[in-house]
Each structure stands twice: as structure tokens, then as C-alpha cells.
DOTI-188591 format. One line per 8 residues: number of its first residue (from 1); for each residue x, y, z of C-alpha. Coordinates in Angstrom, 2 decimals. Layout:
N
NUM> X Y Z | ...
REM end
This chain:
576
1> 69.79 126.18 72.04 | 71.96 123.76 70.07 | 75.08 124.97 71.90 | 73.39 124.51 75.28 | 72.24 121.03 74.25 | 75.79 120.07 73.26 | 77.14 121.40 76.56 | 74.61 119.28 78.41
9> 75.61 116.16 76.44 | 79.30 116.82 77.10 | 78.63 117.11 80.82 | 76.69 113.86 80.79 | 79.54 112.11 78.96 | 82.07 113.54 81.41 | 79.93 112.35 84.29 | 79.83 108.80 82.98
17> 83.54 108.87 82.20 | 84.15 109.83 85.82 | 82.11 106.89 87.00 | 84.12 104.66 84.70 | 87.26 105.74 86.51 | 85.55 105.75 89.86 | 82.90 103.63 91.44 | 81.14 101.86 88.61
25> 81.95 99.51 85.82 | 80.03 101.63 83.32 | 80.18 100.96 79.62 | 79.26 103.84 77.31 | 78.67 103.00 73.65 | 78.27 105.94 71.28 | 77.07 105.11 67.78 | 78.00 108.40 66.15
33> 80.01 110.85 68.23 | 79.99 113.52 65.51 | 76.22 113.67 65.36 | 74.88 112.55 68.73 | 71.22 111.73 68.99 | 69.38 110.21 71.90 | 68.52 107.04 69.98 | 72.16 106.60 68.94
41> 73.48 106.39 72.49 | 73.31 103.22 74.54 | 74.10 103.14 78.24 | 74.83 99.71 79.66 | 75.34 99.36 83.42 | 77.38 96.30 84.26 | 76.48 95.08 87.76 | 78.71 92.02 87.85
49> 81.99 92.65 89.65 | 85.21 91.16 88.28 | 85.57 88.72 91.19 | 82.38 86.93 90.18 | 80.03 87.61 93.10 | 76.98 89.29 91.58 | 75.90 90.69 94.95 | 78.85 93.11 94.99
57> 78.70 95.96 92.53 | 80.34 99.15 91.55 | 83.41 99.83 93.58 | 85.85 97.35 92.02 | 88.80 98.71 90.05 | 88.69 97.80 86.36 | 92.06 98.27 84.70 | 92.14 100.67 81.76
65> 94.83 98.58 80.10 | 96.01 95.02 79.87 | 97.34 93.49 83.06 | 101.10 93.64 83.49 | 102.10 90.95 85.99 | 105.32 91.50 87.96 | 106.35 94.77 86.27 | 104.76 98.21 86.16
73> 104.42 99.99 82.83 | 104.91 103.41 84.51 | 106.98 103.75 87.68 | 106.30 106.36 90.36 | 107.53 107.57 93.73 | 105.04 106.42 96.37 | 105.02 107.26 100.08 | 102.87 105.36 102.60
81> 102.32 107.07 105.95 | 101.01 104.74 108.63 | 100.82 104.34 112.39 | 102.03 100.74 112.22 | 104.03 98.53 109.92 | 104.91 94.86 110.40 | 107.10 93.41 111.75 | 108.08 96.46 113.81
89> 104.59 97.41 114.98 | 101.34 95.58 114.47 | 97.94 95.44 116.15 | 95.95 94.09 113.20 | 95.70 94.01 109.43 | 96.91 97.61 108.97 | 100.48 96.65 109.89 | 100.47 93.72 107.45
97> 99.07 95.76 104.56 | 101.53 98.64 105.04 | 104.38 96.17 104.85 | 103.29 93.74 102.13 | 101.75 96.22 99.66 | 104.81 98.51 99.53 | 107.03 95.47 99.00 | 104.80 94.36 96.09
105> 104.89 97.83 94.52 | 108.67 98.02 94.91 | 109.02 94.62 93.25 | 107.09 96.05 90.30 | 109.67 98.83 89.86 | 108.31 101.74 91.90 | 110.36 103.72 94.40 | 108.50 103.24 97.68
113> 108.86 104.74 101.15 | 106.94 103.82 104.30 | 106.87 106.40 107.12 | 105.89 105.19 110.59 | 106.66 106.06 114.24 | 109.73 104.65 115.98 | 108.02 103.05 118.97 | 111.15 101.21 120.11
121> 114.87 101.11 119.47 | 114.54 98.81 116.47 | 117.64 96.78 115.58 | 119.38 97.44 112.24 | 117.48 100.72 111.84 | 119.99 103.53 111.26 | 119.78 107.15 112.39 | 119.96 109.33 109.27
129> 121.03 112.36 111.27 | 118.23 114.40 109.71 | 116.32 116.61 112.13 | 113.35 118.82 111.31 | 111.19 121.17 113.36 | 107.52 120.38 112.73 | 105.18 122.83 114.39 | 106.30 123.01 118.02
137> 108.25 119.73 117.97 | 111.51 118.49 116.50 | 111.60 115.04 114.92 | 114.38 112.79 113.68 | 114.35 110.17 110.96 | 115.69 106.60 111.12 | 115.96 104.36 108.06 | 116.21 100.77 106.88
145> 115.91 99.44 103.32 | 114.36 96.00 102.83 | 113.81 94.53 99.38 | 113.82 97.96 97.78 | 111.43 99.64 100.23 | 112.70 102.56 102.32 | 111.23 102.15 105.80 | 111.59 105.54 107.53
153> 110.82 105.83 111.24 | 109.90 109.14 112.84 | 111.70 109.65 116.13 | 110.07 111.70 118.89 | 109.75 111.19 122.68 | 105.96 110.85 122.38 | 106.35 107.58 120.43 | 109.10 105.69 122.21
161> 109.06 104.11 125.64 | 105.30 103.60 126.13 | 104.44 100.58 128.28 | 101.29 99.73 126.33 | 100.60 99.38 122.62 | 100.86 102.04 119.91 | 97.57 103.70 120.85 | 96.62 102.76 124.40
169> 97.60 101.00 127.59 | 95.57 99.26 130.28 | 94.10 102.61 131.35 | 92.77 103.55 127.91 | 93.89 105.64 124.91 | 96.90 107.88 125.40 | 95.87 111.44 126.14 | 98.34 112.87 123.62
177> 97.23 110.74 120.63 | 96.04 113.82 118.77 | 99.49 115.39 119.01 | 101.32 112.13 118.24 | 99.48 111.38 115.02 | 99.08 114.91 113.71 | 102.87 115.07 114.11 | 103.22 111.82 112.15
185> 101.16 113.19 109.23 | 103.33 116.30 109.05 | 106.57 114.33 109.36 | 105.37 112.03 106.57 | 105.20 115.04 104.26 | 108.69 116.20 105.27 | 110.46 112.85 104.86 | 110.48 112.71 101.00
193> 112.02 116.18 100.91 | 114.72 115.56 103.53 | 115.76 111.92 103.83 | 118.47 110.76 101.42 | 117.93 107.01 101.39 | 121.29 105.23 101.06 | 122.76 107.88 98.80 | 120.04 107.57 96.17
201> 118.87 111.13 96.78 | 115.68 112.45 98.26 | 112.34 111.44 96.77 | 111.48 115.00 95.77 | 108.05 116.47 95.14 | 106.44 114.27 92.48 | 104.92 111.93 95.03 | 101.77 109.88 95.43
209> 100.99 109.83 99.15 | 98.90 107.06 100.71 | 97.56 107.97 104.16 | 96.18 105.08 106.21 | 93.24 105.27 108.62 | 92.51 108.14 110.99 | 96.03 108.32 112.39 | 97.36 109.94 109.21
217> 94.11 111.33 107.76 | 95.30 114.91 108.29 | 98.02 114.41 105.66 | 95.92 115.72 102.73 | 94.90 118.70 104.88 | 98.52 119.59 105.68 | 99.43 119.02 102.03 | 96.87 121.61 100.93
225> 97.34 124.02 103.84 | 101.09 124.06 104.54 | 102.80 122.99 101.33 | 100.91 123.75 98.10 | 100.40 127.47 98.89 | 104.20 127.80 98.99 | 104.83 126.04 95.68 | 105.72 122.64 97.19
233> 104.13 119.36 96.08 | 102.24 120.98 93.22 | 102.19 117.69 91.30 | 101.73 115.45 94.34 | 98.47 113.62 95.04 | 97.07 112.07 98.19 | 94.98 108.92 98.63 | 93.26 107.94 101.87
241> 93.08 104.22 102.59 | 90.30 103.32 105.03 | 91.01 100.05 106.80 | 88.36 100.45 109.51 | 85.94 103.40 109.49 | 84.78 102.62 113.02 | 87.87 104.38 114.38 | 87.89 108.04 113.33
249> 90.17 110.03 115.64 | 87.62 112.24 117.41 | 88.81 115.02 119.72 | 87.36 118.15 121.41 | 86.90 121.13 119.06 | 88.98 123.26 121.44 | 92.06 121.25 120.46 | 92.10 122.62 116.90
257> 94.72 125.22 117.87 | 97.20 122.37 118.50 | 97.06 121.10 114.91 | 99.42 123.66 113.29 | 96.71 124.86 110.90 | 95.44 128.35 110.14 | 92.04 129.21 111.58 | 90.24 129.09 108.24
265> 90.98 125.34 108.01 | 88.76 124.57 110.99 | 85.84 123.72 108.72 | 87.90 120.97 107.09 | 88.41 119.10 110.36 | 85.17 119.84 112.22 | 82.41 117.26 112.28 | 79.02 117.86 113.87
273> 77.29 114.71 114.99 | 73.51 114.44 114.41 | 71.27 114.67 117.49 | 70.87 110.90 117.95 | 74.66 110.45 118.10 | 75.55 113.29 120.44 | 75.72 111.30 123.66 | 79.16 111.91 125.14
281> 80.13 114.49 122.51 | 82.50 117.30 123.40 | 80.07 120.17 122.88 | 76.35 120.66 123.27 | 75.92 120.95 119.52 | 77.78 117.68 118.92 | 80.82 119.38 117.41 | 84.24 117.73 117.31
289> 87.58 117.61 115.54 | 87.40 114.47 113.41 | 90.58 113.32 111.66 | 88.85 110.82 109.39 | 86.31 113.38 108.20 | 89.15 115.77 107.38 | 90.89 113.17 105.24 | 87.73 112.11 103.39
297> 86.87 115.68 102.41 | 90.35 116.77 101.28 | 92.12 113.76 99.73 | 92.23 113.17 95.97 | 90.89 109.61 96.13 | 89.49 107.28 98.79 | 90.39 103.58 98.94 | 88.98 100.83 101.10
305> 90.32 97.33 101.55 | 87.53 95.59 99.61 | 84.81 96.53 97.10 | 82.09 95.28 99.44 | 83.29 97.49 102.27 | 83.42 100.49 99.92 | 79.69 99.97 99.34 | 78.82 99.41 102.99
313> 80.45 102.61 104.26 | 78.14 104.61 101.99 | 75.13 103.36 103.98 | 73.94 104.33 107.44 | 74.54 100.76 108.60 | 78.26 100.86 107.82 | 79.09 104.55 107.50 | 79.53 105.40 111.20
321> 78.17 108.89 110.51 | 80.42 109.42 107.46 | 78.06 107.90 104.88 | 76.87 111.26 103.53 | 80.36 112.55 102.84 | 81.51 109.22 101.42 | 78.50 109.07 99.09 | 79.30 112.58 97.87
329> 82.79 111.34 97.00 | 81.60 108.09 95.43 | 83.08 108.91 91.96 | 86.56 108.64 93.52 | 85.83 105.85 96.02 | 87.13 102.38 95.22 | 87.70 99.11 97.02 | 90.71 96.87 96.43
337> 90.82 93.50 98.15 | 93.94 92.93 100.19 | 96.42 90.25 99.27 | 98.49 88.09 101.59 | 102.18 87.32 101.89 | 102.30 84.10 99.89 | 105.84 83.38 101.08 | 104.93 83.46 104.78
345> 101.60 81.73 104.19 | 102.61 78.82 101.95 | 101.60 75.31 103.07 | 104.35 73.82 100.91 | 107.17 75.58 102.80 | 105.63 76.66 106.13 | 108.08 75.59 108.86 | 105.35 75.74 111.50
353> 103.54 72.73 110.03 | 104.35 69.14 110.98 | 103.65 68.12 107.38 | 103.84 70.35 104.31 | 101.43 69.93 101.42 | 100.33 71.42 98.12 | 97.34 71.20 95.80 | 98.22 67.65 94.76
361> 98.55 66.07 98.22 | 96.59 68.37 100.51 | 94.04 65.72 101.54 | 96.73 63.55 103.11 | 98.73 66.54 104.35 | 95.82 68.23 106.11 | 94.77 64.93 107.68 | 98.25 64.49 109.13
369> 98.27 68.09 110.42 | 94.84 67.59 112.00 | 95.81 64.40 113.82 | 99.03 65.95 115.10 | 97.14 68.99 116.43 | 94.53 66.79 118.08 | 97.33 64.93 119.83 | 98.97 68.18 121.01
377> 95.68 69.56 122.37 | 94.58 66.35 124.06 | 91.59 65.86 121.79 | 90.56 62.40 120.54 | 92.73 61.66 117.52 | 90.40 61.13 114.56 | 91.28 62.18 111.02 | 87.69 61.88 109.82
385> 85.89 64.14 112.30 | 85.31 67.70 111.02 | 87.65 70.14 112.79 | 86.22 73.68 113.04 | 88.37 76.69 113.91 | 87.87 80.28 115.03 | 90.89 82.60 114.87 | 90.45 86.25 115.69
393> 90.17 89.08 118.15 | 87.58 88.43 120.84 | 85.24 91.37 120.49 | 81.72 91.98 119.17 | 82.97 93.10 115.73 | 84.46 89.66 115.10 | 81.25 87.95 116.25 | 82.87 85.89 119.00
401> 79.70 86.28 121.08 | 77.63 84.89 118.20 | 79.87 81.82 118.06 | 79.52 81.30 121.82 | 75.74 81.55 121.52 | 75.68 79.02 118.68 | 78.25 76.61 120.17 | 75.98 74.53 122.47
409> 73.52 73.75 119.69 | 76.38 73.17 117.23 | 78.07 70.65 119.53 | 74.79 68.90 120.33 | 73.64 68.55 116.71 | 76.94 67.65 115.05 | 79.84 65.37 115.81 | 82.60 67.95 115.37
417> 85.63 69.35 117.15 | 86.00 73.10 117.73 | 89.27 74.93 118.45 | 89.36 78.69 119.13 | 92.33 81.05 119.23 | 92.13 84.70 120.25 | 92.22 87.34 122.94 | 90.43 90.59 123.68
425> 87.26 91.34 125.64 | 87.53 89.78 129.11 | 83.93 88.53 129.11 | 84.49 86.81 125.77 | 87.78 85.33 126.98 | 85.87 83.87 129.93 | 83.26 82.63 127.46 | 85.93 80.73 125.56
433> 87.10 79.11 128.80 | 83.48 78.15 129.52 | 83.21 76.60 126.07 | 86.21 74.37 126.67 | 85.06 73.33 130.14 | 81.56 72.52 128.85 | 82.74 70.29 125.99 | 86.04 68.92 127.26
441> 86.25 66.04 124.82 | 85.55 68.09 121.69 | 86.55 71.72 122.27 | 89.69 73.69 123.07 | 90.23 77.43 123.56 | 93.61 79.17 123.47 | 93.06 82.55 125.12 | 95.88 84.69 123.79
449> 97.63 84.72 120.46 | 100.46 82.63 119.09 | 101.59 83.08 115.49 | 103.03 79.55 114.95 | 99.90 77.99 116.46 | 97.68 80.05 114.14 | 99.52 78.48 111.19 | 99.11 74.98 112.65
457> 95.41 75.51 113.32 | 94.77 76.97 109.87 | 96.42 73.95 108.24 | 94.70 71.38 110.47 | 91.15 72.77 110.32 | 88.59 71.69 107.76 | 86.30 74.70 108.28 | 87.11 78.25 109.43
465> 84.32 80.19 111.18 | 84.17 83.97 110.56 | 80.97 85.40 112.08 | 82.12 89.05 111.91 | 79.39 91.67 112.20 | 81.41 93.83 109.81 | 84.73 93.09 108.18 | 86.49 95.66 106.01
473> 88.52 92.95 104.30 | 89.56 90.08 106.54 | 92.76 88.11 106.12 | 92.02 84.87 107.95 | 89.69 83.63 105.23 | 92.47 84.25 102.68 | 94.98 82.35 104.80 | 92.45 79.56 105.28
481> 91.73 79.08 101.59 | 95.45 79.08 100.86 | 95.75 76.14 103.30 | 92.74 74.21 102.00 | 90.43 75.24 104.86 | 86.91 76.17 103.78 | 85.54 79.42 105.26 | 82.01 79.87 106.61
489> 81.45 83.62 106.97 | 78.87 86.34 107.48 | 78.19 87.97 104.11 | 79.68 91.39 104.81 | 82.48 93.64 103.58 | 85.51 91.83 102.26 | 84.10 88.46 103.26 | 81.42 88.62 100.59
497> 84.09 89.62 98.06 | 86.36 86.68 98.77 | 84.12 83.85 100.01 | 82.00 82.80 97.05 | 78.97 80.68 97.95 | 79.19 77.03 96.95 | 76.77 76.09 94.19 | 76.48 72.27 94.01
505> 74.80 72.36 90.61 | 77.56 74.15 88.73 | 80.38 73.10 91.08 | 81.58 76.61 91.85 | 82.35 78.55 95.00 | 84.94 78.63 97.76 | 82.82 78.45 100.92 | 79.52 79.37 102.53
513> 78.12 82.71 103.63 | 74.98 83.77 105.49 | 73.12 87.07 105.69 | 71.33 86.80 109.05 | 74.02 87.95 111.49 | 73.01 85.83 114.45 | 73.46 82.36 115.88 | 70.71 80.94 113.67
521> 72.33 82.19 110.48 | 75.71 80.82 111.53 | 74.26 77.42 112.43 | 72.43 77.24 109.10 | 75.61 77.85 107.09 | 77.68 75.52 109.26 | 75.07 72.82 108.76 | 75.58 72.99 105.00
529> 79.36 72.88 105.37 | 79.38 69.94 107.78 | 76.85 67.99 105.70 | 78.94 68.51 102.57 | 82.08 67.40 104.41 | 80.46 64.21 105.73 | 78.21 63.14 102.86 | 79.62 64.81 99.72
537> 83.34 64.59 100.33 | 84.33 64.94 96.67 | 82.49 68.29 96.49 | 84.23 69.41 99.68 | 87.63 68.44 98.29 | 86.88 70.44 95.14 | 85.99 73.44 97.33 | 89.33 73.12 99.08
545> 91.22 72.90 95.81 | 89.49 75.97 94.37 | 90.40 77.95 97.47 | 94.02 76.86 97.30 | 94.20 77.80 93.61 | 92.81 81.31 94.18 | 95.25 84.14 93.40 | 95.74 85.86 96.75
553> 99.06 87.51 95.96 | 99.72 91.21 96.40 | 100.76 91.62 92.76 | 97.15 91.68 91.58 | 96.22 94.28 94.22 | 99.33 96.31 93.36 | 98.20 96.59 89.73 | 94.87 98.00 90.89
561> 96.64 100.53 93.12 | 98.70 101.58 90.10 | 95.45 102.22 88.24 | 94.23 104.45 91.09 | 97.51 106.37 91.10 | 97.04 107.00 87.39 | 93.46 108.18 87.86 | 94.47 110.47 90.74
569> 97.05 112.18 88.54 | 94.60 112.73 85.67 | 92.63 115.33 87.63 | 93.98 118.48 89.32 | 94.40 118.36 93.12 | 91.04 118.09 94.82 | 92.00 120.45 97.64 | 94.43 123.32 97.10
REM end
């Protein structure tokens, strides 16, 4: 009985140790390890996340050791496999992350490779001459090294020469997307073994792979099915980074034979939708081949782009059908908030701005930027009127329809100017044109996207509106705070991690959030922001300064990724 009791205690301790490395900031204090008694053991659950927002719990990464800014204590070989990487290919935040994060890790001493499709004949990208047959296709590898990162581009006719974007054209998603991205996942596993980057030798087998979103979610499956059984990549580990769970890579179950997997791996990629979600499914029983499901159930660790989003995807409201599997993997599920490129987004050196400014002179600098933008857009030039901005994709996820619903009441109740920038859903684009025509003297809408103008608008605005229904991380609020623009955001995902509610009594916070995701909730939060701007200007200036002083660099995120790499290597491969 004593032996069984001790085994039970050991299992309980192991369980809590796993949570310490995984989803929770759990502190376990043992008074006397040699002679454990129930009254001697104290369990303390810490529910306050490191970023300071008490409403977000659990999924933050707590470093096991002291922080090591700028330099890693242990260096590794890391390979990111992604469907897009800026500046070569970009449709959203994924491209930015898969460029900036590898550069930050390389700056810390790691050897880093990024594998992505060659969608065009990119300049200065060199053909390595390496060819490899992958399944039924032959791929080539092109290479360019930038700031210590080896960017490797997979060459195949299915990638290059498409008239639309990376995934779709005006007629919808490409019909061969399943082939294109299963090929990318396999090529990403071949590249470290074959490509000699500038004479430094191949990366070899001791690799930490980071697959990104559904496009490369089959990587851990191929690692376990086609490499480890043959003695390759025995020490390698795979992490799956979820940037947006809404997109999962769902295909008919009959297409499994095209994936270059043995029949017994079908269970790893099949997902059966519950009855209430079977409308439009490929089989009567709701069965499908689901890339994202395959990655979640076979990778060694799961990462999301913010702690708040890591919590949301474990609920039916944010899990998109995957919440059960993600909850089962919660001990190895973490969220790490994205950083931003602080060289590109620096108000002191940004060449797109008419006037540069820093934390000491931002009040005058932002006023000058605002008045110059007002002049360019034909708005009444007034440095004192609150300038509100919306920058983002025009679709329901980003809440553009909520802003349009709230706009008439906002413009009637408050003396403000509103400038919107974005493209997307045609109805919402027309809505933005309606907004400008309805309030000609106080509103402007730029339907489309222009990178220099987004910098100008971010610098000129006083308040940034982010009414997203869900937001895995969000970058615009980070850019805004860097430029002294105060965000007003729906309290979801990465927004609740980064936008800390202003508390006038203790003089803390970086913006305003609201929980009711509708026009009323948005108007309520905007009312607070506008009132503070007009009647408590010193508090508003302090908010701006706190936002500008916030550490948004990738170095902090890179340290947390290093911690996850260490944890992944502690345990044996999850799938083998």
C-alpha cells in the first residue's frame, strides 16, 4: 500500500511539473520531499499572467531561467516551414512573423532556415542546383541568406506563375492546394538534409521544426511516418504554430491517397465533424481530411500567437471544432505574443512620416503629422480634434461591419474625424465609401492598401479602432502604441494580452477594451477614450507614453520560443 501511495504521489508531482512547463504558471512547494505528507504539501495556483492582465491566465511562457537579452545560452538549428514569408510573399501577419522571428533567433546565435514556396522568380535568390523527388513530384531549392537566416525557396510548377495570390484567385481557392502544401511540408523536411547553405554544410538531423498554420501542418505527420521509422530525425522535434485556427485545410477523405502516406496513417489526418457542422461536408458522416487536425494530434508542442488566443481555441466559441483535441493537448499548448520589427516601425526614423518623433517630443510630432494628413486628405486642418483610425482587412472577423454600424452615432455624438484604410469584402468596401459620402467633412475611406499611408495614418491618429470579433494576436495595436496612438479594441485573443485597460485611479493601462462585441460596446469604449482625450489630456498623454515605452521587440518573444524548444527536447517524440 505504501508503494502504491508513493507511485500516486510521484504521478501527481509529474503532472504538476508538466503543467509548469506547459499551460499554467503553477508553483509547487514541498515542505519535506523525503517524507511527504498531505499537510506538508502546498499547491499555489498563480492566475496572474506575466503581462499584467489578470483576465488572461495559464498559457503564458514563464522562463525556467534568467532572461538573456540579445544572446541565447544554448544555440540550436531551427527550421521554419511556411506558406509565406515577407517580403517575398505576404497576405497577412503570417508572412511578417515568419520573417521577423527567424531574424531575431538568428541574431541570438541560432542557425535558422526558413522554407517557403517560390511563387515568383525572386531577384537575388540563387538556384542551389539541388533536386529531390518527393512523392510523385520533383522539387528544386533556391537560396538567399539575409542577416544570418537561410531563406530556402521550394521550386515546383504548382507554385510559380499563378495569376492570383498564394492560395486563391478571383474564382476561389486553387483546386490543387492540397497537393501544393503537402508537397511543401515534405520538401521542408528534405531541405535541412540536402541544401548546403553557402558552403557552411547541411543542417543535419538535430533540428527543431516549426510548422505554421494548416499549410504545413502535415510536417509532424511526415516526420513520424516517412523519416523516423528509417532512423532519420530521431532527435528532431516539431512544433505547430497556429496563427489562425479558422483556416484548417479541409479536403475530401478520398484524397488521402494523394498524401504519400501509408494507409494506417489515415486516422491521423481524418476529422469527423459533429452533426451540427456537417452542412457541405464531403461525406454523409461528416468525414474529411483535415491538415490542422493532423498537426495538432502529432506535433510535439502547439504554439499560438498570444496567450489569450491559446485559451480561446480551447473553447467551443474559438475552437472551430478543434477545441476537444486542443484541450487534450493543453499541457503542451502555449501562447507567445508576437513582436514587431522595431526598425521598420520606428517613429524616430520612419521615412514615411512628414515629421519624426520620439517619447520626448511625440505630442508636437503627432500633431504635425495629423495636420499634414488632414491637409492631404482634404479634411479641415485642426490639431486639436480627435483623429480616429481603422486599419485592417474589410471582413467580418476584423469587425468592419461593427464600425460601420456604430459610425453614424459616433459622428453625431462626438466632434471627431475618422479615417479608414483597408480592402476585402465588396459590401464592406461599399460601406466605407458610403461612410465617406455621408460625412464628407469629417470622414475619409481609402479602399485598398498602401504601406506608406498606413505608417502616416498610424502616426497621425490619436485613437486606433480594432473591433475584431476574434484576433489571434493582432499587429496594428502594437504598431499604434509604438507611434503613440491609443488602441480601443474588443477584448479578445491577443488584443486582451496587449491592450491593458486604463485605470484612472492608479494611472496604469495602454488603452481601452470592451467585452460586448457589437456597436454598443464599441461606442461605450470610444466614449471613454474621446472624453479622456478632450477633458483629461494629461492622462491621455501618459497613456500614449506608456504605449510607446512598451517592449514590442522580437527579442523577448524569441527568448520564450527558446524556452519552448528546450521543453520540447526534454520529452521523447510525441509521435513516432
